[in-house]
All heavy atoms as TSV, in Angstrom:
chain	resi	resn	atom	element	x	y	z
A	1	MET	N	N	0.856	-1.174	0.000
A	1	MET	CA	C	0.000	0.000	0.000
A	1	MET	C	C	0.899	1.232	0.000
A	1	MET	O	O	1.829	1.329	0.771
A	1	MET	CB	C	-0.897	-0.016	1.228
A	1	MET	CG	C	-1.742	1.234	1.367
A	1	MET	SD	S	-2.801	1.195	2.823
A	1	MET	CE	C	-4.031	0.054	2.261
A	2	HIS	N	N	0.608	2.174	-0.866
A	2	HIS	CA	C	1.419	3.376	-0.990
A	2	HIS	C	C	0.524	4.602	-1.059
A	2	HIS	O	O	-0.544	4.566	-1.651
A	2	HIS	CB	C	2.269	3.338	-2.258
A	2	HIS	CG	C	3.186	2.179	-2.315
A	2	HIS	ND1	N	4.407	2.183	-1.709
A	2	HIS	CD2	C	3.057	0.961	-2.890
A	2	HIS	CE1	C	5.003	1.024	-1.925
A	2	HIS	NE2	N	4.200	0.274	-2.632
A	3	PHE	N	N	0.968	5.687	-0.446
A	3	PHE	CA	C	0.337	6.988	-0.600
A	3	PHE	C	C	1.209	7.756	-1.571
A	3	PHE	O	O	2.411	7.860	-1.384
A	3	PHE	CB	C	0.278	7.719	0.746
A	3	PHE	CG	C	-0.125	9.149	0.633
A	3	PHE	CD1	C	-1.461	9.497	0.547
A	3	PHE	CD2	C	0.824	10.140	0.592
A	3	PHE	CE1	C	-1.830	10.818	0.437
A	3	PHE	CE2	C	0.463	11.468	0.482
A	3	PHE	CZ	C	-0.871	11.806	0.403
A	4	ASN	N	N	0.635	8.249	-2.648
A	4	ASN	CA	C	1.424	8.937	-3.657
A	4	ASN	C	C	0.951	10.369	-3.841
A	4	ASN	O	O	-0.219	10.661	-3.786
A	4	ASN	CB	C	1.311	8.219	-5.001
A	4	ASN	CG	C	1.950	6.864	-4.967
A	4	ASN	OD1	O	3.132	6.754	-4.693
A	4	ASN	ND2	N	1.172	5.837	-5.217
A	5	SER	N	N	1.878	11.242	-4.048
A	5	SER	CA	C	1.614	12.600	-4.481
A	5	SER	C	C	2.750	12.942	-5.424
A	5	SER	O	O	3.654	12.140	-5.637
A	5	SER	CB	C	1.558	13.570	-3.293
A	5	SER	OG	O	2.853	13.838	-2.817
A	6	SER	N	N	2.738	14.125	-5.967
A	6	SER	CA	C	3.814	14.499	-6.872
A	6	SER	C	C	5.129	14.725	-6.130
A	6	SER	O	O	6.195	14.670	-6.722
A	6	SER	CB	C	3.426	15.746	-7.666
A	6	SER	OG	O	3.177	16.816	-6.787
A	7	THR	N	N	5.066	14.960	-4.816
A	7	THR	CA	C	6.266	15.255	-4.044
A	7	THR	C	C	6.660	14.125	-3.101
A	7	THR	O	O	7.838	13.847	-2.928
A	7	THR	CB	C	6.064	16.538	-3.213
A	7	THR	OG1	O	5.651	17.587	-4.087
A	7	THR	CG2	C	7.337	16.956	-2.521
A	8	PHE	N	N	5.688	13.466	-2.479
A	8	PHE	CA	C	5.962	12.467	-1.454
A	8	PHE	C	C	5.362	11.121	-1.806
A	8	PHE	O	O	4.283	11.040	-2.394
A	8	PHE	CB	C	5.366	12.901	-0.113
A	8	PHE	CG	C	5.840	14.245	0.340
A	8	PHE	CD1	C	5.006	15.343	0.271
A	8	PHE	CD2	C	7.118	14.417	0.837
A	8	PHE	CE1	C	5.428	16.581	0.685
A	8	PHE	CE2	C	7.558	15.657	1.258
A	8	PHE	CZ	C	6.716	16.741	1.181
A	9	GLN	N	N	6.056	10.067	-1.405
A	9	GLN	CA	C	5.512	8.719	-1.497
A	9	GLN	C	C	5.728	8.057	-0.143
A	9	GLN	O	O	6.843	8.075	0.392
A	9	GLN	CB	C	6.210	7.913	-2.584
A	9	GLN	CG	C	5.668	6.509	-2.688
A	9	GLN	CD	C	6.408	5.681	-3.724
A	9	GLN	OE1	O	7.606	5.847	-3.909
A	9	GLN	NE2	N	5.691	4.814	-4.379
A	10	ILE	N	N	4.649	7.497	0.411
A	10	ILE	CA	C	4.708	6.809	1.698
A	10	ILE	C	C	4.474	5.325	1.457
A	10	ILE	O	O	3.479	4.943	0.847
A	10	ILE	CB	C	3.637	7.337	2.674
A	10	ILE	CG1	C	3.857	8.820	2.964
A	10	ILE	CG2	C	3.641	6.522	3.975
A	10	ILE	CD1	C	2.709	9.459	3.715
A	11	ASP	N	N	5.385	4.509	1.955
A	11	ASP	CA	C	5.210	3.060	1.915
A	11	ASP	C	C	5.094	2.569	3.356
A	11	ASP	O	O	6.095	2.498	4.065
A	11	ASP	CB	C	6.389	2.400	1.211
A	11	ASP	CG	C	6.268	0.886	1.168
A	11	ASP	OD1	O	5.259	0.334	1.658
A	11	ASP	OD2	O	7.208	0.246	0.658
A	12	PRO	N	N	3.863	2.252	3.824
A	12	PRO	CA	C	3.664	1.805	5.202
A	12	PRO	C	C	3.612	0.281	5.342
A	12	PRO	O	O	3.070	-0.234	6.312
A	12	PRO	CB	C	2.313	2.435	5.553
A	12	PRO	CG	C	1.550	2.324	4.270
A	12	PRO	CD	C	2.586	2.563	3.181
A	13	THR	N	N	4.166	-0.459	4.385
A	13	THR	CA	C	4.101	-1.916	4.409
A	13	THR	C	C	4.816	-2.450	5.648
A	13	THR	O	O	6.010	-2.196	5.839
A	13	THR	CB	C	4.745	-2.507	3.141
A	13	THR	OG1	O	4.127	-1.937	1.994
A	13	THR	CG2	C	4.601	-4.017	3.104
A	14	PRO	N	N	4.103	-3.201	6.503
A	14	PRO	CA	C	4.725	-3.711	7.727
A	14	PRO	C	C	5.598	-4.930	7.437
A	14	PRO	O	O	5.487	-5.560	6.397
A	14	PRO	CB	C	3.522	-4.103	8.586
A	14	PRO	CG	C	2.469	-4.467	7.601
A	14	PRO	CD	C	2.689	-3.555	6.418
A	15	ARG	N	N	6.449	-5.245	8.400
A	15	ARG	CA	C	7.219	-6.482	8.300
A	15	ARG	C	C	6.724	-7.429	9.392
A	15	ARG	O	O	6.193	-6.994	10.417
A	15	ARG	CB	C	8.716	-6.206	8.407
A	15	ARG	CG	C	9.197	-5.753	9.758
A	15	ARG	CD	C	10.712	-5.541	9.770
A	15	ARG	NE	N	11.153	-5.123	11.080
A	15	ARG	CZ	C	11.426	-5.929	12.098
A	15	ARG	NH1	N	11.294	-7.233	11.945
A	15	ARG	NH2	N	11.818	-5.457	13.259
A	16	ARG	N	N	6.870	-8.690	9.151
A	16	ARG	CA	C	6.415	-9.703	10.099
A	16	ARG	C	C	7.600	-10.111	10.976
A	16	ARG	O	O	8.679	-10.413	10.459
A	16	ARG	CB	C	5.885	-10.911	9.323
A	16	ARG	CG	C	5.228	-11.946	10.155
A	16	ARG	CD	C	3.738	-11.725	10.173
A	16	ARG	NE	N	3.090	-12.928	10.638
A	16	ARG	CZ	C	2.170	-12.953	11.559
A	16	ARG	NH1	N	1.742	-11.829	12.078
A	16	ARG	NH2	N	1.641	-14.068	11.955
A	17	ALA	N	N	7.402	-10.086	12.293
A	17	ALA	CA	C	8.459	-10.476	13.224
A	17	ALA	C	C	7.848	-11.078	14.479
A	17	ALA	O	O	6.965	-10.468	15.084
A	17	ALA	CB	C	9.311	-9.268	13.590
A	18	ASP	N	N	8.300	-12.249	14.855
A	18	ASP	CA	C	7.855	-12.911	16.088
A	18	ASP	C	C	6.331	-12.999	16.183
A	18	ASP	O	O	5.753	-12.776	17.245
A	18	ASP	CB	C	8.419	-12.202	17.324
A	18	ASP	CG	C	9.938	-12.234	17.362
A	18	ASP	OD1	O	10.520	-13.232	16.896
A	18	ASP	OD2	O	10.532	-11.260	17.852
A	19	GLY	N	N	5.675	-13.277	15.064
A	19	GLY	CA	C	4.227	-13.443	15.068
A	19	GLY	C	C	3.434	-12.155	15.080
A	19	GLY	O	O	2.217	-12.184	15.206
A	20	GLU	N	N	4.105	-11.019	14.969
A	20	GLU	CA	C	3.432	-9.717	14.957
A	20	GLU	C	C	3.813	-8.958	13.696
A	20	GLU	O	O	4.777	-9.300	13.025
A	20	GLU	CB	C	3.835	-8.882	16.174
A	20	GLU	CG	C	3.429	-9.485	17.499
A	20	GLU	CD	C	3.865	-8.617	18.656
A	20	GLU	OE1	O	5.064	-8.284	18.739
A	20	GLU	OE2	O	3.005	-8.285	19.477
A	21	TYR	N	N	3.052	-7.924	13.419
A	21	TYR	CA	C	3.357	-7.030	12.303
A	21	TYR	C	C	3.987	-5.759	12.868
A	21	TYR	O	O	3.396	-5.091	13.703
A	21	TYR	CB	C	2.088	-6.674	11.524
A	21	TYR	CG	C	1.522	-7.859	10.790
A	21	TYR	CD1	C	0.502	-8.614	11.345
A	21	TYR	CD2	C	2.026	-8.233	9.551
A	21	TYR	CE1	C	-0.014	-9.709	10.673
A	21	TYR	CE2	C	1.528	-9.328	8.875
A	21	TYR	CZ	C	0.508	-10.067	9.443
A	21	TYR	OH	O	0.008	-11.156	8.776
A	22	MET	N	N	5.196	-5.459	12.429
A	22	MET	CA	C	5.916	-4.277	12.893
A	22	MET	C	C	5.625	-3.109	11.948
A	22	MET	O	O	5.933	-3.178	10.754
A	22	MET	CB	C	7.421	-4.540	12.923
A	22	MET	CG	C	7.827	-5.637	13.889
A	22	MET	SD	S	7.326	-5.347	15.598
A	22	MET	CE	C	8.270	-3.899	15.977
A	23	ALA	N	N	5.007	-2.082	12.508
A	23	ALA	CA	C	4.705	-0.883	11.720
A	23	ALA	C	C	5.982	-0.086	11.510
A	23	ALA	O	O	6.776	0.092	12.432
A	23	ALA	CB	C	3.667	-0.024	12.445
A	24	HIS	N	N	6.197	0.339	10.284
A	24	HIS	CA	C	7.280	1.266	9.958
A	24	HIS	C	C	6.913	1.940	8.652
A	24	HIS	O	O	6.050	1.468	7.918
A	24	HIS	CB	C	8.654	0.582	9.889
A	24	HIS	CG	C	8.763	-0.468	8.843
A	24	HIS	ND1	N	9.214	-0.216	7.578
A	24	HIS	CD2	C	8.464	-1.780	8.877
A	24	HIS	CE1	C	9.203	-1.330	6.881
A	24	HIS	NE2	N	8.746	-2.296	7.640
A	25	ALA	N	N	7.545	3.065	8.372
A	25	ALA	CA	C	7.217	3.818	7.157
A	25	ALA	C	C	8.497	4.206	6.425
A	25	ALA	O	O	9.500	4.552	7.044
A	25	ALA	CB	C	6.429	5.073	7.508
A	26	ARG	N	N	8.406	4.133	5.120
A	26	ARG	CA	C	9.471	4.625	4.242
A	26	ARG	C	C	8.882	5.799	3.485
A	26	ARG	O	O	7.848	5.667	2.819
A	26	ARG	CB	C	9.898	3.531	3.275
A	26	ARG	CG	C	10.970	3.942	2.297
A	26	ARG	CD	C	11.379	2.730	1.450
A	26	ARG	NE	N	12.455	3.056	0.567
A	26	ARG	CZ	C	12.308	3.430	-0.698
A	26	ARG	NH1	N	11.103	3.507	-1.233
A	26	ARG	NH2	N	13.359	3.707	-1.438
A	27	ILE	N	N	9.493	6.960	3.619
A	27	ILE	CA	C	8.991	8.180	2.983
A	27	ILE	C	C	10.025	8.653	1.966
A	27	ILE	O	O	11.188	8.861	2.307
A	27	ILE	CB	C	8.751	9.295	4.028
A	27	ILE	CG1	C	7.783	8.809	5.107
A	27	ILE	CG2	C	8.232	10.560	3.348
A	27	ILE	CD1	C	7.701	9.721	6.314
A	28	VAL	N	N	9.585	8.793	0.724
A	28	VAL	CA	C	10.459	9.290	-0.334
A	28	VAL	C	C	9.977	10.687	-0.698
A	28	VAL	O	O	8.806	10.875	-1.044
A	28	VAL	CB	C	10.420	8.373	-1.572
A	28	VAL	CG1	C	11.296	8.937	-2.682
A	28	VAL	CG2	C	10.857	6.963	-1.208
A	29	CYS	N	N	10.878	11.661	-0.597
A	29	CYS	CA	C	10.579	13.052	-0.944
A	29	CYS	C	C	11.309	13.375	-2.245
A	29	CYS	O	O	12.538	13.390	-2.283
A	29	CYS	CB	C	11.053	14.002	0.154
A	29	CYS	SG	S	10.346	13.660	1.766
A	30	ARG	N	N	10.542	13.596	-3.285
A	30	ARG	CA	C	11.132	13.931	-4.581
A	30	ARG	C	C	11.413	15.426	-4.634
A	30	ARG	O	O	10.548	16.235	-4.324
A	30	ARG	CB	C	10.196	13.530	-5.693
A	30	ARG	CG	C	9.855	12.061	-5.632
A	30	ARG	CD	C	9.487	11.495	-6.972
A	30	ARG	NE	N	9.064	10.116	-6.865
A	30	ARG	CZ	C	9.892	9.084	-6.696
A	30	ARG	NH1	N	11.165	9.284	-6.594
A	30	ARG	NH2	N	9.433	7.861	-6.614
A	31	LEU	N	N	12.604	15.764	-5.024
A	31	LEU	CA	C	13.023	17.156	-5.061
A	31	LEU	C	C	12.656	17.807	-6.386
A	31	LEU	O	O	12.683	17.167	-7.434
A	31	LEU	CB	C	14.534	17.244	-4.857
A	31	LEU	CG	C	15.064	16.574	-3.588
A	31	LEU	CD1	C	16.577	16.633	-3.569
A	31	LEU	CD2	C	14.481	17.241	-2.370
A	32	ALA	N	N	12.318	19.085	-6.323
A	32	ALA	CA	C	12.067	19.848	-7.537
A	32	ALA	C	C	13.367	19.904	-8.327
A	32	ALA	O	O	14.444	20.027	-7.766
A	32	ALA	CB	C	11.582	21.253	-7.198
A	33	GLY	N	N	13.283	19.811	-9.613
A	33	GLY	CA	C	14.480	19.849	-10.435
A	33	GLY	C	C	15.044	18.474	-10.727
A	33	GLY	O	O	16.045	18.351	-11.406
A	34	GLY	N	N	14.425	17.431	-10.187
A	34	GLY	CA	C	14.816	16.073	-10.522
A	34	GLY	C	C	16.071	15.547	-9.857
A	34	GLY	O	O	16.657	14.585	-10.325
A	35	GLY	N	N	16.502	16.149	-8.754
A	35	GLY	CA	C	17.676	15.654	-8.042
A	35	GLY	C	C	17.388	14.324	-7.362
A	35	GLY	O	O	16.286	13.788	-7.434
A	36	GLU	N	N	18.392	13.794	-6.698
A	36	GLU	CA	C	18.229	12.545	-5.958
A	36	GLU	C	C	17.142	12.708	-4.899
A	36	GLU	O	O	17.144	13.695	-4.160
A	36	GLU	CB	C	19.535	12.147	-5.277
A	36	GLU	CG	C	20.563	11.587	-6.214
A	36	GLU	CD	C	20.162	10.235	-6.760
A	36	GLU	OE1	O	19.696	9.375	-5.989
A	36	GLU	OE2	O	20.310	10.046	-7.981
A	37	PRO	N	N	16.207	11.761	-4.805
A	37	PRO	CA	C	15.159	11.871	-3.785
A	37	PRO	C	C	15.729	11.679	-2.385
A	37	PRO	O	O	16.728	10.991	-2.199
A	37	PRO	CB	C	14.189	10.742	-4.141
A	37	PRO	CG	C	14.972	9.788	-4.964
A	37	PRO	CD	C	16.055	10.570	-5.635
A	38	ASP	N	N	15.084	12.315	-1.412
A	38	ASP	CA	C	15.427	12.168	-0.005
A	38	ASP	C	C	14.573	11.035	0.548
A	38	ASP	O	O	13.355	11.030	0.371
A	38	ASP	CB	C	15.146	13.485	0.727
A	38	ASP	CG	C	15.543	13.442	2.184
A	38	ASP	OD1	O	16.457	12.667	2.527
A	38	ASP	OD2	O	14.933	14.174	2.981
A	39	VAL	N	N	15.189	10.061	1.202
A	39	VAL	CA	C	14.464	8.916	1.745
A	39	VAL	C	C	14.591	8.927	3.263
A	39	VAL	O	O	15.692	9.050	3.801
A	39	VAL	CB	C	15.002	7.586	1.180
A	39	VAL	CG1	C	14.266	6.409	1.787
A	39	VAL	CG2	C	14.901	7.565	-0.339
A	40	HIS	N	N	13.446	8.826	3.950
A	40	HIS	CA	C	13.431	8.751	5.411
A	40	HIS	C	C	12.817	7.414	5.812
A	40	HIS	O	O	11.739	7.062	5.338
A	40	HIS	CB	C	12.612	9.895	6.016
A	40	HIS	CG	C	12.519	9.801	7.499
A	40	HIS	ND1	N	13.562	10.132	8.333
A	40	HIS	CD2	C	11.517	9.365	8.303
A	40	HIS	CE1	C	13.204	9.920	9.591
A	40	HIS	NE2	N	11.964	9.450	9.590
A	41	MET	N	N	13.509	6.676	6.672
A	41	MET	CA	C	12.991	5.417	7.209
A	41	MET	C	C	12.689	5.626	8.687
A	41	MET	O	O	13.547	6.098	9.435
A	41	MET	CB	C	14.035	4.306	7.047
A	41	MET	CG	C	14.424	4.028	5.615
A	41	MET	SD	S	13.118	3.254	4.649
A	41	MET	CE	C	13.048	1.661	5.394
A	42	SER	N	N	11.476	5.288	9.094
A	42	SER	CA	C	11.061	5.534	10.468
A	42	SER	C	C	11.707	4.610	11.483
A	42	SER	O	O	11.816	4.951	12.650
A	42	SER	CB	C	9.544	5.377	10.584
A	42	SER	OG	O	9.182	4.009	10.411
A	43	GLY	N	N	12.093	3.445	11.076
A	43	GLY	CA	C	12.449	2.412	12.042
A	43	GLY	C	C	11.161	1.796	12.563
A	43	GLY	O	O	10.059	2.196	12.174
A	44	ASP	N	N	11.262	0.807	13.420
A	44	ASP	CA	C	10.062	0.162	13.951
A	44	ASP	C	C	9.312	1.128	14.857
A	44	ASP	O	O	9.901	1.728	15.747
A	44	ASP	CB	C	10.421	-1.104	14.711
A	44	ASP	CG	C	10.920	-2.216	13.800
A	44	ASP	OD1	O	10.628	-2.167	12.593
A	44	ASP	OD2	O	11.603	-3.135	14.296
A	45	LEU	N	N	8.010	1.248	14.609
A	45	LEU	CA	C	7.175	2.179	15.370
A	45	LEU	C	C	6.386	1.486	16.472
A	45	LEU	O	O	6.271	2.003	17.576
A	45	LEU	CB	C	6.209	2.896	14.417
A	45	LEU	CG	C	6.862	3.718	13.312
A	45	LEU	CD1	C	5.821	4.155	12.300
A	45	LEU	CD2	C	7.576	4.910	13.910
A	46	ALA	N	N	5.795	0.337	16.145
A	46	ALA	CA	C	4.970	-0.400	17.104
A	46	ALA	C	C	4.634	-1.765	16.514
A	46	ALA	O	O	4.706	-1.954	15.306
A	46	ALA	CB	C	3.678	0.364	17.412
A	47	ALA	N	N	4.255	-2.707	17.374
A	47	ALA	CA	C	3.884	-4.053	16.942
A	47	ALA	C	C	2.371	-4.228	17.039
A	47	ALA	O	O	1.733	-3.711	17.968
A	47	ALA	CB	C	4.584	-5.090	17.801
A	48	PHE	N	N	1.819	-4.958	16.067
A	48	PHE	CA	C	0.369	-5.179	16.007
A	48	PHE	C	C	0.082	-6.629	15.647
A	48	PHE	O	O	0.860	-7.267	14.935
A	48	PHE	CB	C	-0.258	-4.272	14.935
A	48	PHE	CG	C	-0.161	-2.813	15.259
A	48	PHE	CD1	C	0.959	-2.084	14.877
A	48	PHE	CD2	C	-1.163	-2.169	15.956
A	48	PHE	CE1	C	1.069	-0.735	15.173
A	48	PHE	CE2	C	-1.062	-0.820	16.271
A	48	PHE	CZ	C	0.059	-0.100	15.877
A	49	ASP	N	N	-1.058	-7.128	16.114
A	49	ASP	CA	C	-1.498	-8.470	15.751
A	49	ASP	C	C	-2.050	-8.498	14.329
A	49	ASP	O	O	-1.889	-9.500	13.627
A	49	ASP	CB	C	-2.575	-8.974	16.723
A	49	ASP	CG	C	-2.011	-9.238	18.107
A	49	ASP	OD1	O	-0.828	-9.633	18.211
A	49	ASP	OD2	O	-2.751	-9.046	19.088
A	50	LEU	N	N	-2.688	-7.410	13.916
A	50	LEU	CA	C	-3.301	-7.345	12.592
A	50	LEU	C	C	-2.473	-6.491	11.641
A	50	LEU	O	O	-2.051	-5.378	11.998
A	50	LEU	CB	C	-4.719	-6.774	12.677
A	50	LEU	CG	C	-5.716	-7.557	13.530
A	50	LEU	CD1	C	-7.044	-6.824	13.603
A	50	LEU	CD2	C	-5.906	-8.961	12.960
A	51	ARG	N	N	-2.260	-7.000	10.441
A	51	ARG	CA	C	-1.474	-6.288	9.429
A	51	ARG	C	C	-2.077	-4.922	9.121
A	51	ARG	O	O	-1.356	-3.926	9.024
A	51	ARG	CB	C	-1.411	-7.142	8.157
A	51	ARG	CG	C	-0.562	-6.562	7.060
A	51	ARG	CD	C	-0.500	-7.523	5.864
A	51	ARG	NE	N	0.483	-7.092	4.903
A	51	ARG	CZ	C	0.263	-6.204	3.950
A	51	ARG	NH1	N	-0.931	-5.648	3.830
A	51	ARG	NH2	N	1.219	-5.862	3.113
A	52	GLU	N	N	-3.378	-4.863	8.967
A	52	GLU	CA	C	-4.048	-3.603	8.623
A	52	GLU	C	C	-3.839	-2.540	9.705
A	52	GLU	O	O	-3.672	-1.366	9.396
A	52	GLU	CB	C	-5.545	-3.834	8.384
A	52	GLU	CG	C	-6.270	-2.619	7.865
A	52	GLU	CD	C	-5.738	-2.106	6.518
A	52	GLU	OE1	O	-5.294	-2.898	5.695
A	52	GLU	OE2	O	-5.778	-0.866	6.317
A	53	ASP	N	N	-3.837	-2.949	10.977
A	53	ASP	CA	C	-3.587	-1.994	12.065
A	53	ASP	C	C	-2.185	-1.390	11.960
A	53	ASP	O	O	-1.991	-0.201	12.191
A	53	ASP	CB	C	-3.767	-2.656	13.428
A	53	ASP	CG	C	-5.218	-3.001	13.734
A	53	ASP	OD1	O	-6.124	-2.475	13.052
A	53	ASP	OD2	O	-5.437	-3.812	14.658
A	54	ALA	N	N	-1.214	-2.224	11.606
A	54	ALA	CA	C	0.159	-1.737	11.442
A	54	ALA	C	C	0.253	-0.757	10.274
A	54	ALA	O	O	0.932	0.272	10.368
A	54	ALA	CB	C	1.109	-2.913	11.226
A	55	ILE	N	N	-0.443	-1.042	9.189
A	55	ILE	CA	C	-0.436	-0.162	8.013
A	55	ILE	C	C	-1.049	1.190	8.355
A	55	ILE	O	O	-0.486	2.239	8.040
A	55	ILE	CB	C	-1.170	-0.823	6.839
A	55	ILE	CG1	C	-0.349	-2.000	6.311
A	55	ILE	CG2	C	-1.458	0.180	5.726
A	55	ILE	CD1	C	-1.087	-2.867	5.304
A	56	VAL	N	N	-2.201	1.174	9.005
A	56	VAL	CA	C	-2.881	2.419	9.368
A	56	VAL	C	C	-2.003	3.251	10.302
A	56	VAL	O	O	-1.844	4.459	10.115
A	56	VAL	CB	C	-4.264	2.123	10.009
A	56	VAL	CG1	C	-4.856	3.372	10.642
A	56	VAL	CG2	C	-5.209	1.547	8.970
A	57	PHE	N	N	-1.408	2.619	11.295
A	57	PHE	CA	C	-0.557	3.337	12.244
A	57	PHE	C	C	0.631	3.983	11.536
A	57	PHE	O	O	0.935	5.156	11.755
A	57	PHE	CB	C	-0.072	2.375	13.337
A	57	PHE	CG	C	0.712	3.056	14.422
A	57	PHE	CD1	C	0.065	3.587	15.522
A	57	PHE	CD2	C	2.094	3.165	14.345
A	57	PHE	CE1	C	0.784	4.223	16.532
A	57	PHE	CE2	C	2.821	3.803	15.342
A	57	PHE	CZ	C	2.161	4.332	16.439
A	58	ALA	N	N	1.315	3.225	10.688
A	58	ALA	CA	C	2.492	3.744	9.981
A	58	ALA	C	C	2.119	4.875	9.034
A	58	ALA	O	O	2.832	5.878	8.930
A	58	ALA	CB	C	3.182	2.620	9.218
A	59	LYS	N	N	0.993	4.737	8.340
A	59	LYS	CA	C	0.550	5.777	7.414
A	59	LYS	C	C	0.223	7.068	8.163
A	59	LYS	O	O	0.642	8.156	7.762
A	59	LYS	CB	C	-0.666	5.291	6.641
A	59	LYS	CG	C	-1.062	6.147	5.489
A	59	LYS	CD	C	-2.205	5.473	4.730
A	59	LYS	CE	C	-2.555	6.189	3.482
A	59	LYS	NZ	N	-3.651	5.534	2.775
A	60	GLU	N	N	-0.495	6.955	9.279
A	60	GLU	CA	C	-0.829	8.132	10.085
A	60	GLU	C	C	0.426	8.768	10.659
A	60	GLU	O	O	0.553	9.993	10.696
A	60	GLU	CB	C	-1.809	7.753	11.195
A	60	GLU	CG	C	-3.196	7.443	10.663
A	60	GLU	CD	C	-4.153	6.934	11.727
A	60	GLU	OE1	O	-3.727	6.725	12.894
A	60	GLU	OE2	O	-5.334	6.736	11.394
A	61	TRP	N	N	1.384	7.950	11.102
A	61	TRP	CA	C	2.641	8.476	11.624
A	61	TRP	C	C	3.388	9.253	10.537
A	61	TRP	O	O	3.883	10.353	10.772
A	61	TRP	CB	C	3.519	7.330	12.147
A	61	TRP	CG	C	4.825	7.820	12.673
A	61	TRP	CD1	C	5.102	8.191	13.953
A	61	TRP	CD2	C	6.024	8.042	11.918
A	61	TRP	NE1	N	6.406	8.625	14.042
A	61	TRP	CE2	C	6.988	8.542	12.801
A	61	TRP	CE3	C	6.371	7.859	10.583
A	61	TRP	CZ2	C	8.283	8.858	12.400
A	61	TRP	CZ3	C	7.655	8.184	10.171
A	61	TRP	CH2	C	8.595	8.675	11.076
A	62	ALA	N	N	3.452	8.682	9.336
A	62	ALA	CA	C	4.177	9.323	8.231
A	62	ALA	C	C	3.530	10.640	7.825
A	62	ALA	O	O	4.223	11.637	7.580
A	62	ALA	CB	C	4.250	8.377	7.035
A	63	ILE	N	N	2.217	10.678	7.779
A	63	ILE	CA	C	1.521	11.918	7.421
A	63	ILE	C	C	1.777	12.990	8.476
A	63	ILE	O	O	2.050	14.146	8.161
A	63	ILE	CB	C	0.014	11.663	7.214
A	63	ILE	CG1	C	-0.180	10.839	5.927
A	63	ILE	CG2	C	-0.771	12.961	7.147
A	63	ILE	CD1	C	-1.575	10.289	5.739
A	64	ALA	N	N	1.732	12.612	9.754
A	64	ALA	CA	C	2.027	13.572	10.830
A	64	ALA	C	C	3.475	14.041	10.747
A	64	ALA	O	O	3.756	15.242	10.955
A	64	ALA	CB	C	1.752	12.926	12.199
A	65	TRP	N	N	4.402	13.146	10.420
A	65	TRP	CA	C	5.812	13.516	10.271
A	65	TRP	C	C	5.987	14.527	9.137
A	65	TRP	O	O	6.677	15.531	9.290
A	65	TRP	CB	C	6.640	12.258	10.008
A	65	TRP	CG	C	8.111	12.471	9.981
A	65	TRP	CD1	C	8.962	12.450	11.052
A	65	TRP	CD2	C	8.917	12.748	8.835
A	65	TRP	NE1	N	10.242	12.681	10.631
A	65	TRP	CE2	C	10.249	12.866	9.275
A	65	TRP	CE3	C	8.652	12.892	7.483
A	65	TRP	CZ2	C	11.314	13.129	8.400
A	65	TRP	CZ3	C	9.701	13.163	6.618
A	65	TRP	CH2	C	11.009	13.274	7.081
A	66	LEU	N	N	5.330	14.267	8.012
A	66	LEU	CA	C	5.408	15.189	6.863
A	66	LEU	C	C	4.790	16.552	7.192
A	66	LEU	O	O	5.356	17.590	6.860
A	66	LEU	CB	C	4.725	14.585	5.640
A	66	LEU	CG	C	5.484	13.459	4.971
A	66	LEU	CD1	C	4.582	12.718	3.988
A	66	LEU	CD2	C	6.729	13.974	4.292
A	67	GLU	N	N	3.624	16.545	7.840
A	67	GLU	CA	C	2.969	17.804	8.199
A	67	GLU	C	C	3.825	18.627	9.162
A	67	GLU	O	O	3.872	19.855	9.060
A	67	GLU	CB	C	1.589	17.530	8.795
A	67	GLU	CG	C	0.585	17.078	7.755
A	67	GLU	CD	C	-0.763	16.703	8.352
A	67	GLU	OE1	O	-0.881	16.551	9.590
A	67	GLU	OE2	O	-1.695	16.533	7.548
A	68	ALA	N	N	4.508	17.972	10.095
A	68	ALA	CA	C	5.356	18.674	11.053
A	68	ALA	C	C	6.557	19.331	10.369
A	68	ALA	O	O	7.027	20.381	10.800
A	68	ALA	CB	C	5.837	17.711	12.142
A	69	ARG	N	N	7.031	18.727	9.296
A	69	ARG	CA	C	8.223	19.256	8.613
A	69	ARG	C	C	7.920	20.156	7.434
A	69	ARG	O	O	8.680	21.062	7.135
A	69	ARG	CB	C	9.097	18.097	8.170
A	69	ARG	CG	C	9.987	17.652	9.296
A	69	ARG	CD	C	10.265	16.183	9.295
A	69	ARG	NE	N	10.884	15.747	10.541
A	69	ARG	CZ	C	10.232	15.473	11.652
A	69	ARG	NH1	N	8.929	15.616	11.710
A	69	ARG	NH2	N	10.856	15.070	12.730
A	70	PHE	N	N	6.813	19.897	6.750
A	70	PHE	CA	C	6.541	20.618	5.518
A	70	PHE	C	C	5.223	21.380	5.533
A	70	PHE	O	O	4.869	22.013	4.551
A	70	PHE	CB	C	6.551	19.658	4.318
A	70	PHE	CG	C	7.860	18.938	4.170
A	70	PHE	CD1	C	7.986	17.610	4.539
A	70	PHE	CD2	C	8.971	19.595	3.679
A	70	PHE	CE1	C	9.199	16.937	4.402
A	70	PHE	CE2	C	10.183	18.939	3.535
A	70	PHE	CZ	C	10.289	17.615	3.904
A	71	GLY	N	N	4.473	21.273	6.634
A	71	GLY	CA	C	3.213	21.994	6.742
A	71	GLY	C	C	2.186	21.380	5.918
A	71	GLY	O	O	1.225	21.644	5.468
């Protein structure tokens, strides 16, 4: 699952570890002018029993992170 815009791409795909889904987000910020994109990796945010819960958490975290930095 990916959130796409012309500037940002969020990949909230969780990883499976010890029977749980670990929420994390990969955020790619494309620069104007076509330079190398800036990539931010959240690291593990939280563990969930349900994959969908991990996706929702990571996506919400990434959107809040972007809003805090870019308005």
